[in-house]
N, C-alpha and C positions, 0 to 999 in steps of 0.2 A: 898513919893513913897512907894506903897505896895509891901511886900515882896513876891517874887515870889511862896514861900514855903507856905505862908499862905495860907488857903482857906477863900476864900469871904463866908462869912454867909450867904446871900443872895441867893447862889449857891448850899447851901448843902440841900441835900433832906429831907424834914420836916416828912413825912411820913415812918415808919418805913417798911413798905412792900416793898418799892421802892429800887430796886440794883443798882447797878451800882457806878460810881464814878461822884464826886459831880461836876456839871456842865454840867455832858453829860447824855443827856437822853437816854434812851433804846429806841430801836427802836420797833414800835408796828405797826403790821398789820391792814391796815385800817378796815379789816373785823373783828378785835378785838372785842368781845362781850363787852367790855370796853369801847373802841372808838366810837363802833356803839350806845352805852346807850347814850353818851355825845354829839354824833351829833344829837340823837333822842331829846333831852332835850333842844338843841340849837335851833331845828327846831321849836321845841312846842314853844319855848319862843319867837322866831324873828316874828312867823307867829298867834300868839296868840290864839293857840291850846287849849282848855280849855277838861275837864272831857266830857265824852260822847262818842257816836259813830258813829256820823254824817261823820267821815271820812273813814270808812270802806269801802264803797261801793265807794266812791270818787277815792281813791286811788287803788280799785280794790283788797281789800282783805276783802269782804265779811264773811270771815271765822272767822274773828277776832272779840272779843267783845268790845275795847276801841281803841279809838284814837290812844293812844301809843302803842299798838299792831300791828296795822295796819301801822305806822308811822314806826315802827321795821321791819317789813316785807319788805315795800317800800324802805327802805335804803338800807337792804341787796340785794333787787333786782338791784339798781341803782348801787351799787358797785358791782356788779356781772358781768354787762351788760357794764362798761365804764372802761377804764383803768384810772384812777382818781391819781394825785401825791397828796402826803401828804397835801402840803401846798394848793391846789386848792378843797380839797373835800367839805367843809362848802360851798363854794361861789358856786360849781356846783351844790350841792344838794337842796340849797336856789335856785337857778333858774330854775333847774327841778322842782319842788314843785312849783313854781309858774305856771311856764307854765300847770302843771297839773291841776292846781286849776282855773287857767282861762279858761283853756278847759271845764271845768264843769259848768261855770259861761256862757260862751257863747253859750251852747247847749241849 
């Protein structure tokens, strides 16, 4: 039996900049730049997006110079236009991106 006063080492924050009690994660807004950066990285991995600028016009952000910039703007647009729960955000964005890319293929 584990003593309730002992801290589980797996729940202790490893990064020094993370504040809060062990085992309780701080609440981040979905629009937080750190969260958006992780979402963009995950989407780029899931959709096998490489360096380049081919997504800038497909996603409607021709003012961007790279796929990553275009994806960041697109994610902010999606988050601003829909109320998404923290647990559903990656699944929602994946579905929206798939729809957006399929529209371009079908045209």
